[in-house]
C-alpha positions, 0 to 999 in steps of 0.5 A, spaced: 489 521 474 486 520 480 489 526 485 486 520 491 492 517 488 497 521 486 497 524 494 498 516 495 503 514 492 507 522 495 505 519 502 508 513 500 514 516 497 515 519 503 515 513 507 519 508 503 523 510 496 523 502 493 522 495 495 525 489 495 519 485 492 513 487 489 506 490 492 500 493 489 495 497 492 489 497 490 484 502 492 478 501 491 473 506 486 481 509 484 486 504 481 492 501 483 499 503 486 506 499 485 511 498 489 517 496 487 525 496 487 524 502 481 519 504 487 513 508 487 508 508 482 501 510 479 501 502 475 497 495 475 501 489 474 503 483 476 505 483 484 507 479 489 501 481 494 496 487 493 493 491 499 486 492 497 482 497 501 477 504 501 482 512 499 479 513 507 482 506 510 489 507 506 489 514 508 488 513 515 493 507 514 500 511 511 497 517 516 498 512 522 491 513 525 489 506 523 493 500 525 494 496 518 493 490 521 487 492 526 484 494 518 486 487 516 482 484 522 477 486 522 475 487 515 477 494 513 484 491 508 484 485 504 490 482 503 492 476 498 499 474 495 505 472 499 504 474 506 512 475 508 512 480 503 506 483 505 511 482 513 516 486 510 513 492 508 510 492 515 517 493 517 519 497 511 514 501 513 515 503 521 522 504 521 
């Protein structure tokens, strides 16, 4: 199991314990993390939305060193799927 994925799960878990929806974080060259009503875990599978970026970009977003919208607009973060679910995630992470 990737130390980068484990670190990302720990960071996400600190910010949000569970989520009313299904979001997949695809970390390039590392793997996938799923966030849903069960919590945050290293796992792939179907999702309502997928966020894809490098480990460095995800780390900066989780540390609030990079705004997710800025990352998306600059092409560093790709988003596929239901944008309303992504917006709910953004609100939950900023709370």
